[in-house]
ZADO-1210 file (C-alpha; in nm, 4 decimals, padded with zeros to 6 digits):
<atoms>
<atom x="08.5174" y="-04.7298" z="03.4617" code="MET" pos="1"/>
<atom x="08.4863" y="-04.7305" z="03.8370" code="LEU" pos="2"/>
<atom x="08.6807" y="-04.5010" z="04.0685" code="LEU" pos="3"/>
<atom x="08.8501" y="-04.5625" z="04.4015" code="THR" pos="4"/>
<atom x="08.7990" y="-04.2923" z="04.6629" code="ASN" pos="5"/>
<atom x="09.1594" y="-04.1809" z="04.6073" code="HIS" pos="6"/>
<atom x="09.1106" y="-04.1523" z="04.2302" code="ALA" pos="7"/>
<atom x="08.7876" y="-03.9606" z="04.2870" code="MET" pos="8"/>
<atom x="08.9678" y="-03.7098" z="04.5112" code="GLU" pos="9"/>
<atom x="09.2528" y="-03.6698" z="04.2593" code="ARG" pos="10"/>
<atom x="09.0049" y="-03.6120" z="03.9745" code="LEU" pos="11"/>
<atom x="08.8228" y="-03.3468" z="04.1785" code="VAL" pos="12"/>
<atom x="09.1506" y="-03.1757" z="04.2646" code="LYS" pos="13"/>
<atom x="09.3130" y="-03.1865" z="03.9192" code="ARG" pos="14"/>
<atom x="09.0279" y="-03.1976" z="03.6716" code="LEU" pos="15"/>
<atom x="08.6648" y="-03.1594" z="03.7756" code="ALA" pos="16"/>
<atom x="08.6773" y="-02.9057" z="04.0624" code="LYS" pos="17"/>
<atom x="08.3245" y="-03.0196" z="04.1604" code="LYS" pos="18"/>
<atom x="08.2236" y="-03.3125" z="04.3791" code="ARG" pos="19"/>
<atom x="07.9077" y="-03.4164" z="04.1937" code="LYS" pos="20"/>
<atom x="07.9500" y="-03.7641" z="04.0501" code="VAL" pos="21"/>
<atom x="07.7999" y="-03.6660" z="03.7154" code="GLY" pos="22"/>
<atom x="08.0436" y="-03.3746" z="03.6764" code="LYS" pos="23"/>
<atom x="08.3427" y="-03.5882" z="03.7736" code="ILE" pos="24"/>
<atom x="08.2541" y="-03.8561" z="03.5182" code="TYR" pos="25"/>
<atom x="08.1830" y="-03.5942" z="03.2479" code="ALA" pos="26"/>
<atom x="08.5359" y="-03.4560" z="03.2932" code="HIS" pos="27"/>
<atom x="08.6747" y="-03.8102" z="03.3077" code="LEU" pos="28"/>
<atom x="08.5134" y="-03.9019" z="02.9750" code="TRP" pos="29"/>
<atom x="08.6450" y="-03.5817" z="02.8155" code="GLU" pos="30"/>
<atom x="08.9907" y="-03.6734" z="02.9431" code="PHE" pos="31"/>
<atom x="08.9618" y="-04.0279" z="02.8031" code="LEU" pos="32"/>
<atom x="08.8533" y="-03.8922" z="02.4629" code="ALA" pos="33"/>
<atom x="09.1731" y="-03.6905" z="02.4252" code="ARG" pos="34"/>
<atom x="09.4005" y="-03.9517" z="02.5838" code="SER" pos="35"/>
<atom x="09.6142" y="-04.2362" z="02.4605" code="VAL" pos="36"/>
<atom x="09.5868" y="-04.5823" z="02.6155" code="ARG" pos="37"/>
<atom x="09.9120" y="-04.7431" z="02.7282" code="ILE" pos="38"/>
<atom x="09.9017" y="-05.1105" z="02.8327" code="ASP" pos="39"/>
<atom x="10.1819" y="-05.1276" z="03.0906" code="VAL" pos="40"/>
<atom x="10.1650" y="-05.4916" z="03.1922" code="LYS" pos="41"/>
<atom x="09.8970" y="-05.7541" z="03.2284" code="GLU" pos="42"/>
<atom x="09.6001" y="-05.5937" z="03.3971" code="GLY" pos="43"/>
<atom x="09.7467" y="-05.2405" z="03.4295" code="VAL" pos="44"/>
<atom x="09.6437" y="-04.9629" z="03.1900" code="VAL" pos="45"/>
<atom x="09.7418" y="-04.5953" z="03.1844" code="ILE" pos="46"/>
<atom x="09.5524" y="-04.3248" z="02.9976" code="PHE" pos="47"/>
<atom x="09.7521" y="-04.0082" z="02.9360" code="THR" pos="48"/>
<atom x="09.7023" y="-03.6789" z="02.7570" code="ASP" pos="49"/>
<atom x="10.0702" y="-03.5919" z="02.7859" code="GLY" pos="50"/>
<atom x="10.0155" y="-03.3827" z="03.0986" code="LYS" pos="51"/>
<atom x="09.8130" y="-03.6032" z="03.3332" code="LYS" pos="52"/>
<atom x="09.7835" y="-03.9799" z="03.3650" code="SER" pos="53"/>
<atom x="09.5030" y="-04.2012" z="03.4917" code="LEU" pos="54"/>
<atom x="09.6317" y="-04.5330" z="03.6277" code="VAL" pos="55"/>
<atom x="09.3825" y="-04.8214" z="03.6121" code="CYS" pos="56"/>
<atom x="09.3595" y="-05.1956" z="03.6691" code="VAL" pos="57"/>
<atom x="09.1265" y="-05.4331" z="03.4896" code="GLU" pos="58"/>
<atom x="08.8418" y="-05.5898" z="03.6845" code="LEU" pos="59"/>
<atom x="08.6971" y="-05.9301" z="03.6110" code="GLY" pos="60"/>
<atom x="08.3433" y="-05.9324" z="03.4795" code="CYS" pos="61"/>
<atom x="08.0697" y="-06.1621" z="03.3572" code="GLU" pos="62"/>
<atom x="07.9107" y="-06.1254" z="03.0160" code="ARG" pos="63"/>
<atom x="07.5357" y="-06.1411" z="03.0729" code="LEU" pos="64"/>
<atom x="07.2133" y="-06.0390" z="02.8992" code="PRO" pos="65"/>
<atom x="07.0309" y="-05.7440" z="03.0536" code="LYS" pos="66"/>
<atom x="06.7524" y="-05.9685" z="03.1865" code="GLU" pos="67"/>
<atom x="07.0002" y="-06.1775" z="03.3881" code="GLU" pos="68"/>
<atom x="07.1641" y="-05.8625" z="03.5281" code="ILE" pos="69"/>
<atom x="06.8205" y="-05.7404" z="03.6379" code="GLN" pos="70"/>
<atom x="06.7537" y="-06.0762" z="03.8094" code="ARG" pos="71"/>
<atom x="07.0814" y="-06.0482" z="04.0005" code="ARG" pos="72"/>
<atom x="07.0157" y="-05.6982" z="04.1325" code="VAL" pos="73"/>
<atom x="06.6381" y="-05.7101" z="04.1878" code="GLU" pos="74"/>
<atom x="06.6695" y="-05.7619" z="04.5658" code="LYS" pos="75"/>
<atom x="06.9145" y="-05.4745" z="04.6178" code="LEU" pos="76"/>
<atom x="06.7442" y="-05.1761" z="04.7813" code="ARG" pos="77"/>
<atom x="07.0490" y="-04.9673" z="04.8724" code="GLU" pos="78"/>
<atom x="07.1942" y="-04.6857" z="04.6641" code="THR" pos="79"/>
<atom x="07.4859" y="-04.7834" z="04.4401" code="TYR" pos="80"/>
<atom x="07.7110" y="-04.5794" z="04.2131" code="ARG" pos="81"/>
<atom x="07.5971" y="-04.7183" z="03.8783" code="CYS" pos="82"/>
<atom x="07.7975" y="-04.6731" z="03.5574" code="VAL" pos="83"/>
<atom x="07.6778" y="-04.7573" z="03.2057" code="PHE" pos="84"/>
<atom x="07.9947" y="-04.7012" z="03.0068" code="PHE" pos="85"/>
<atom x="07.8482" y="-04.7270" z="02.6553" code="ASP" pos="86"/>
<atom x="07.5862" y="-04.4578" z="02.7123" code="GLY" pos="87"/>
<atom x="07.8079" y="-04.2440" z="02.9374" code="ARG" pos="88"/>
<atom x="07.5476" y="-04.2638" z="03.2151" code="ILE" pos="89"/>
<atom x="07.6374" y="-04.2398" z="03.5843" code="VAL" pos="90"/>
<atom x="07.3844" y="-04.2322" z="03.8648" code="ARG" pos="91"/>
<atom x="07.3806" y="-04.2885" z="04.2367" code="GLU" pos="92"/>
<atom x="07.0583" y="-04.4873" z="04.2620" code="THR" pos="93"/>
<atom x="06.9049" y="-04.8304" z="04.3179" code="VAL" pos="94"/>
<atom x="07.0523" y="-05.0679" z="04.0540" code="PRO" pos="95"/>
<atom x="06.7172" y="-05.1999" z="03.9248" code="LEU" pos="96"/>
<atom x="06.5918" y="-04.8460" z="03.8597" code="LYS" pos="97"/>
<atom x="06.9214" y="-04.7645" z="03.6838" code="PHE" pos="98"/>
<atom x="06.8972" y="-05.0704" z="03.4571" code="LEU" pos="99"/>
<atom x="06.5668" y="-04.9422" z="03.3158" code="ARG" pos="100"/>
<atom x="06.7654" y="-04.6703" z="03.1342" code="GLU" pos="101"/>
<atom x="06.9871" y="-04.9237" z="02.9569" code="ILE" pos="102"/>
<atom x="06.8908" y="-05.0756" z="02.6196" code="PRO" pos="103"/>
<atom x="06.8536" y="-05.4522" z="02.5852" code="ASP" pos="104"/>
<atom x="07.1687" y="-05.6430" z="02.5000" code="GLY" pos="105"/>
<atom x="07.4553" y="-05.8450" z="02.6428" code="THR" pos="106"/>
<atom x="07.7013" y="-05.6561" z="02.8614" code="TYR" pos="107"/>
<atom x="08.0010" y="-05.6966" z="03.0863" code="CYS" pos="108"/>
<atom x="07.8622" y="-05.6875" z="03.4394" code="PHE" pos="109"/>
<atom x="08.0545" y="-05.6107" z="03.7583" code="TYR" pos="110"/>
<atom x="07.9149" y="-05.5391" z="04.1028" code="ILE" pos="111"/>
<atom x="08.0913" y="-05.4672" z="04.4307" code="ASN" pos="112"/>
<atom x="07.8516" y="-05.4879" z="04.7243" code="GLY" pos="113"/>
<atom x="08.1104" y="-05.3649" z="04.9735" code="GLU" pos="114"/>
<atom x="08.1909" y="-05.0454" z="04.7814" code="LYS" pos="115"/>
<atom x="07.8352" y="-05.0086" z="04.6477" code="LYS" pos="116"/>
<atom x="07.9340" y="-04.9829" z="04.2826" code="SER" pos="117"/>
<atom x="07.7918" y="-05.1386" z="03.9661" code="LEU" pos="118"/>
<atom x="07.9330" y="-05.1387" z="03.6126" code="TYR" pos="119"/>
<atom x="07.7547" y="-05.2315" z="03.2896" code="VAL" pos="120"/>
<atom x="07.9179" y="-05.1916" z="02.9488" code="GLY" pos="121"/>
<atom x="08.0423" y="-05.3593" z="02.6325" code="SER" pos="122"/>
<atom x="08.4082" y="-05.3285" z="02.7404" code="GLU" pos="123"/>
<atom x="08.5820" y="-05.4896" z="03.0362" code="MET" pos="124"/>
<atom x="08.5536" y="-05.2642" z="03.3439" code="PRO" pos="125"/>
<atom x="08.8528" y="-05.0713" z="03.4723" code="LEU" pos="126"/>
<atom x="08.9145" y="-04.9477" z="03.8244" code="LEU" pos="127"/>
<atom x="09.0905" y="-04.6102" z="03.8327" code="ALA" pos="128"/>
<atom x="09.3525" y="-04.6147" z="04.1076" code="ILE" pos="129"/>
<atom x="09.4972" y="-04.2646" z="04.0828" code="THR" pos="130"/>
<atom x="09.5172" y="-03.9544" z="03.8645" code="PHE" pos="131"/>
<atom x="09.8606" y="-03.7936" z="03.8618" code="ARG" pos="132"/>
<atom x="10.1002" y="-03.5841" z="03.6520" code="PRO" pos="133"/>
<atom x="10.2378" y="-03.7779" z="03.3547" code="ALA" pos="134"/>
<atom x="10.5857" y="-03.9274" z="03.3767" code="LYS" pos="135"/>
<atom x="10.8418" y="-03.8541" z="03.1069" code="LYS" pos="136"/>
<atom x="10.8000" y="-04.1968" z="02.9435" code="SER" pos="137"/>
<atom x="10.4210" y="-04.1461" z="02.9327" code="GLU" pos="138"/>
<atom x="10.4607" y="-03.8033" z="02.7738" code="ARG" pos="139"/>
<atom x="10.6881" y="-03.9545" z="02.5097" code="GLU" pos="140"/>
<atom x="10.4452" y="-04.2386" z="02.4350" code="LYS" pos="141"/>
<atom x="10.1624" y="-03.9865" z="02.4060" code="PHE" pos="142"/>
<atom x="10.3633" y="-03.7859" z="02.1532" code="GLU" pos="143"/>
<atom x="10.4468" y="-04.0918" z="01.9410" code="THR" pos="144"/>
<atom x="10.0937" y="-04.2385" z="01.9520" code="GLN" pos="145"/>
<atom x="09.8955" y="-03.9156" z="01.9192" code="ALA" pos="146"/>
<atom x="10.1165" y="-03.7645" z="01.6485" code="PHE" pos="147"/>
<atom x="10.2817" y="-04.0620" z="01.4719" code="PRO" pos="148"/>
<atom x="10.3795" y="-03.8793" z="01.1505" code="SER" pos="149"/>
<atom x="10.5579" y="-03.5938" z="01.3206" code="ARG" pos="150"/>
<atom x="10.9158" y="-03.5632" z="01.2129" code="GLY" pos="151"/>
<atom x="11.1881" y="-03.3083" z="01.2440" code="THR" pos="152"/>
<atom x="11.2247" y="-03.0474" z="00.9771" code="THR" pos="153"/>
<atom x="11.5287" y="-02.8351" z="00.9145" code="SER" pos="154"/>
<atom x="11.4377" y="-02.4718" z="00.8638" code="ILE" pos="155"/>
<atom x="11.6924" y="-02.2075" z="00.7847" code="SER" pos="156"/>
<atom x="11.6992" y="-01.9246" z="01.0383" code="PRO" pos="157"/>
<atom x="11.6767" y="-01.6807" z="00.7436" code="LYS" pos="158"/>
<atom x="11.3632" y="-01.8455" z="00.6028" code="GLY" pos="159"/>
<atom x="11.3206" y="-02.0383" z="00.2794" code="SER" pos="160"/>
<atom x="11.5295" y="-01.9589" z="-00.0231" code="SER" pos="161"/>
</atoms>
């Protein structure tokens, strides 16, 4: 998952409280672990924990072996924000150096030279647009998806008999 500057600021304000990229992503991954995914419409995904919601859009990617990814980034000498989603690794470094930490395999690959960001992972990359309080409909979907067997129970005010 890649973050827009706005989403990064919202995550710092509402979740991470620190500006280090590693800390922000650590809190983001904790949030995703306790969240429910809601596919809103084609290309738009919301993750919610019932209190906060992360709004994302899908990014196009290419499925490439690690060797081909290395060939594509070998001439880049600038620092990029590099994300390896499967291993939960985030670094601000030169892409070729970052790719040394990744095991061999075939991955979804996305690079944005303008924003200096690189994504490698088994899942399609998402771009987080904003992080905001959950809407009522999102809270309800979280309740039904996170706790599907919850029902109402009638309990006598005087206890069981």
